[in-house]
Residue, then its C-alpha position, 0 to 999 in steps of 0.5 A: m532857601a526863601r529870602l527874607i527882606f526888610h524896608v525901612d523908611v522914615n515917616s515924613a523924614f525931614l519933617s520929623w527929624e526937625a520936629v524931634r529937635r524942636v520938641r527937645r528945645g521944649e517947643d511945639d511938635l511940627r508933626w501935629i500942627p500945619s507945617c513943612i520944611g521949605g526954602d525962602p517963600q520968596t525965591r522960586r526954589g521955595v518948595v515944599l520939600a515935606k509936609s505934616i498930616p495937618a498940612k496935608a489936610f489943608g491940600v499941601k503938597t510935596g513938591e509945590p511952590l511955597a507961595a501956593a502952600l501959604r494960600k492954602c494954608p496961611s498959618l502954615v509953619i515952615a522950617p528951613p532945610d538943615f542937612g547936617l541935621y539930617s545927616a546925623c538922624s540918618k546915621a542914627f537910625k541906620d546904625i540901629c537897623r545894622s544892629y540886626a543885619p547888613i544894610e543897603e542905603f537906598s537913600i538919606d531916609e531908607c534902607f533894606l535890610d537882608l535877614t535871610g537865613t536868620e530863622r534861628l536868631y530871629p524865628d518870628p519876622l514880624a515880631l522882629a520888624r515891630e522891634l526895629k520899629d519901636r526901637i527907633r521910635d523909642e530911642l531916637g523920637f521919630t517913626v519909621n514904616v517897616g516893609v516885610a517880603a521876599n525881595k526889595l521890590c515887594a518890601k519897598m511896595a510894603s513899606d509904602f502901605e498905611k502909614p506912620d509907624r507900621v509895619h506891613t507884609l507883601f509875600p507871594d501869596e498876598i500880591p493879587r490882594k494887596l498889590w494888583p488893586l493899585p494904580v499903575q502909577a504906584l509901582l516902584f519905577v513907574g514914573g507919570a509918563t510910563a503911567a500915562r502911556l499904559e493908560r492910554a492903552g487901558i492898562r490902569t491898575v498893577g494887575e492889569l499890567a501884570r496880566s497884560d500882553p508882553r507884545l503890548l508892552n514891548r511896543l509901549l515901553g521897549e523891550k527891555q523896560g516893558a519886561q521890567t516892569r511886567a515883572f515887577a507888576n508880579g513881584i518878580d525881583d531878584s536884586p541883591v541887598r548890597e552893602q557897598p553901593e554899585d560904582p555911579k555910571g555918571y556924575s550931575n549937578s543941576v540947579t533952579l536959578e533964583e533969579d532968570v539968567t540973561t548974561a553969559e557972565a552971570a551963566h559962567t559963574i554958575l557953570l564954574a560952581l556946578s563944575d566945581s562940585v560935580t568934579q570934586h564928587m568925581r575925584r573923590d570916587g577915584a574916576k575921570a570922565f570922557g564925556v561933558a554935558v551941559t543942560i539948560r531950561y527956558l522959562n517955558f520949560q523947554t529943555r535942551s542939552h549939548q554934549r562932547r567926548l574928550d580925548l583923554p578923561t579928565d577930573s579937572t574943575r578948570t577942563v570940566y568947566e572950560t568944556a562946559k563954557s563952550l557947550l553953553d556958548e554953542l547951545w545958548r545963542d538966543r540968550r533967552p532968560l534961563r531958570l535951570m542949568g546943569v553940568s554932567l559928567g559920563g564915560l566914567t573910568k578908573e584906570p590910568v590913562p598914558e599921557q603923551l608929554a611934549l618934548f617942549d612944555d609950551g605951559e599947557q601942561a605946567g598949568r594942568r599940573k597947577a590946576e590938579a594941585l589946586d583941585r587937590a588943595v581945595d578938596a582937602v580943605r573942603d573934605r575937613f571943613g565943609f564944601g562952603a569953607i573955600q570957594r572959587g574966586a569967580v564964584m565968591s565975587s559973583r552977585l548971585d553967591v553962586a556956591r551957597k544958593f545954587k547948590g546941586t542935589h548931589e552936593a547938597e547930600r555931599e554936605a549932608e554925609a559931612g555933617d555941619p558942625e554948628s547944627e544943633l543935633p539930636f544925637 
């Protein structure tokens, strides 16, 4: 049976969602003026998260510092991010998609639908794709692109064709015409470093990659990545649409710092906040980690990391923090100013691990039990009222206000899922 996969992608999601909210208040539509979603332009973390088409005409780019964007476009309207709003909008469009078929959430603003075997129910796939696109626009006020193909890879590539508010196909007979002329970096999962390596070898387009010698790709990329990249270039992908996400292989949280960190006290405070959020995420999934790693980045963008394997797996904030602090002290002996710090956990298990109990409790076991009880209590408060409802004492007393200013990607997404009860939501 031939597969039929849709990929639905919100056009400039963060900006569109903020624009809909403002339009409903009677304000200007951000989509039609030079505008962007970004942080505080006075801080180093102030970057463009999403931009309007008029802003793009001024040369504003996603990911660039807001200060640079303002130099290009002094009239740029900057709206702050609101993850509560994004959560509500994400749920709203995915609920519409679920009314047609099971979905796999690919990100906060993307999902796949598996419509394989629905020919009798939906005899015209393109008409269905247009109906889905138009329904999201008419009911929710923002637009999406829909890619239609025989697998997830090609559906995703198709949805990235001309935007906004479009339906595109990429079936096997269309691959030479639509996919192969694209630059090699346009292929899904081909990053800048991989593209540069391929281009140095004379492989500049997806078509050239599709026809390239497998032995050359093995030398350039390694056997596994070389084979997968060549398969993708030929539009080959048999990955299923999964309603339930696969278990993560690790958890990580990193932050680019608003202020250069030069003291152990400040660094340890940041490590506590990072350890706190990453272990909470892991505990929520019922996992424990055997491995803890710390990453730091200097002002010259030199990056270093250090890791340690534990004798017993842990989900304890205290254990992860104490291990991370020890790793940092070994890694950061020169005390050069830091611009990024990160904590990651690996070697995951969900299996119960027996622990040898001491005949005479010397206080260590009791301390560990108290720390675990504290973690559970803190998690319960945050699950009900949000991450910012309660913070560790060392974090609260920090002048850097780590818990709010230095939140990493995982925790930002987790707050998006929980929602912010004070946000003004359009749905």
